[in-house]
C-alpha positions as CSV (number, residue, x, y, z in Angstrom):
1,X,0.0,0.0,0.0
2,X,3.0,2.3,0.4
3,X,4.4,1.6,-3.0
4,X,3.2,2.8,-6.3
5,X,0.3,0.9,-7.7
6,X,-0.3,0.2,-11.4
7,X,-2.2,3.5,-11.8
8,X,0.8,5.6,-10.6
9,X,-1.0,6.6,-7.4
10,X,1.6,6.5,-4.6
11,X,0.0,5.1,-1.5
12,X,-3.5,5.2,-2.8
13,X,-5.8,2.3,-3.3
14,X,-8.5,2.9,-5.9
15,X,-7.7,6.6,-5.9
16,X,-8.4,7.1,-2.2
17,X,-5.8,7.8,0.5
18,X,-4.9,4.9,2.9
19,X,-6.6,4.6,6.2
20,X,-4.7,5.3,9.4
21,X,-2.4,7.9,10.8
22,X,0.7,7.1,8.7
23,X,-0.4,9.0,5.5
24,X,2.5,11.5,5.7
25,X,5.1,8.8,6.3
26,X,3.8,6.8,3.3
27,X,3.8,9.9,1.1
28,X,7.4,10.7,2.0
29,X,8.5,7.1,1.5
30,X,6.8,7.1,-1.9
31,X,8.4,10.4,-3.0
32,X,11.8,9.2,-2.0
33,X,11.5,6.4,-4.5
34,X,10.8,8.7,-7.4
35,X,13.9,9.0,-9.5
36,X,14.7,12.0,-11.7
37,X,15.4,11.5,-15.4
38,X,19.1,10.9,-16.0
39,X,21.0,13.9,-17.3
40,X,21.0,14.2,-21.0
41,X,24.7,14.5,-21.9
42,X,23.8,15.2,-25.5
43,X,21.7,18.2,-24.6
44,X,24.5,20.7,-24.9
45,X,25.7,19.1,-28.1
46,X,22.2,19.2,-29.6
47,X,21.9,22.9,-28.7
48,X,25.2,23.7,-30.3
49,X,24.3,21.8,-33.5
50,X,21.0,23.6,-33.7
51,X,22.8,27.0,-33.2
52,X,25.3,26.0,-35.9
53,X,22.5,25.1,-38.3
54,X,20.7,28.4,-37.7
55,X,24.0,30.3,-38.1
56,X,24.8,28.4,-41.3
57,X,21.4,29.1,-42.8
58,X,21.6,32.9,-41.9
59,X,25.1,33.0,-43.5
60,X,23.9,31.2,-46.6
61,X,21.0,33.7,-46.9
62,X,23.3,36.7,-46.5
63,X,25.6,35.3,-49.2
64,X,22.7,34.7,-51.6
65,X,21.4,38.2,-50.9
66,X,24.9,39.8,-51.6
67,X,25.2,37.9,-54.8
68,X,21.9,39.3,-56.1
69,X,22.9,42.9,-55.7
70,X,23.1,44.9,-58.8
71,X,26.1,47.2,-59.3
72,X,25.5,50.6,-60.8
73,X,28.0,51.7,-63.3
74,X,26.3,55.0,-64.1
75,X,27.7,58.5,-63.6
76,X,26.6,59.3,-60.0
77,X,27.8,62.9,-60.2
78,X,25.8,63.5,-63.4
79,X,22.7,62.1,-61.7
80,X,23.1,64.3,-58.7
81,X,23.7,67.4,-60.9
82,X,20.6,66.7,-63.0
83,X,18.5,66.2,-60.0
84,X,19.7,69.4,-58.4
85,X,19.1,71.2,-61.7
86,X,15.4,70.1,-61.8
87,X,14.7,70.6,-58.1
88,X,16.7,73.8,-57.5
89,X,13.8,76.1,-58.1
90,X,11.5,74.2,-55.8
91,X,14.2,74.0,-53.0
92,X,15.0,77.6,-53.4
93,X,11.4,78.7,-53.1
94,X,10.8,76.6,-50.0
95,X,14.0,77.8,-48.3
96,X,13.3,81.5,-49.2
97,X,9.6,81.4,-48.2
98,X,9.7,79.1,-45.2
99,X,13.1,78.4,-43.7
100,X,14.6,81.8,-43.7
101,X,11.4,83.6,-42.4
102,X,11.1,81.0,-39.6
103,X,14.7,81.6,-38.6
104,X,14.1,85.4,-38.8
105,X,11.1,85.2,-36.5
106,X,12.9,83.1,-33.9
107,X,15.9,85.4,-33.8
108,X,13.7,88.5,-33.6
109,X,11.8,87.1,-30.6
110,X,15.1,86.0,-29.0
111,X,16.6,89.5,-29.6
112,X,13.6,91.2,-27.9
113,X,13.7,88.8,-25.0
114,X,17.4,89.4,-24.5
115,X,17.0,93.1,-24.7
116,X,14.2,92.9,-22.0
117,X,16.3,90.7,-19.7
118,X,19.3,93.1,-20.2
119,X,17.1,96.0,-19.2
120,X,15.9,94.1,-16.1
121,X,19.5,93.3,-15.2
122,X,20.4,97.0,-15.8
123,X,17.8,98.1,-13.3
124,X,19.0,95.5,-10.7
125,X,22.7,96.0,-11.1
126,X,22.5,99.7,-11.8
127,X,24.3,101.1,-14.8
128,X,25.8,98.0,-16.5
129,X,24.4,96.3,-19.7
130,X,25.8,93.2,-21.3
131,X,26.0,94.1,-25.0
132,X,27.8,91.0,-26.2
133,X,24.8,88.6,-26.4
134,X,22.6,91.3,-27.8
135,X,25.1,92.2,-30.5
136,X,25.6,88.5,-31.3
137,X,21.8,87.8,-31.8
138,X,21.5,91.0,-33.8
139,X,24.3,89.9,-36.1
140,X,22.7,86.5,-36.6
141,X,19.4,88.3,-37.4
142,X,21.1,90.5,-40.0
143,X,22.8,87.5,-41.5
144,X,19.6,85.5,-41.8
145,X,17.7,88.5,-43.2
146,X,20.2,89.1,-46.0
147,X,21.1,85.4,-46.7
148,X,18.5,84.9,-49.5
149,X,20.2,87.5,-51.6
150,X,23.6,85.8,-51.7
151,X,23.3,82.2,-50.5
152,X,22.1,80.9,-53.9
153,X,25.1,82.4,-55.7
154,X,27.4,80.5,-53.4
155,X,25.6,77.2,-53.8
């Protein structure tokens, strides 16, 4: 009764626990007889073989993909020049009408904020204004306002 029966129930007869006060002892005795599966010595080797197969298939796929690439023997500089020639007017219109005005607005707001903070610092400190940052922002604003006139002759 304290050995495994044919159904695999340890210490049970007909699926019911045995009678008496030795249930715990019989369970422990039955569990001590359970053996673990022997260690699979080939487990690591099987994993490495599987990894090697996956690596080999990836390498073969990469080699096949690299063989299928098409090399271009056309004039790349000529293609870039012709693309620039056709798109130059559109790029120039976008930069002149969107990019430079956005930069101008940002620098103008920054200039007014810097002048206001310099005035507040002048009132606090009493008689001293930092002109360097104001002059730098003003120079950047003048540069960005006049850039559309000459930047396209440089490019």
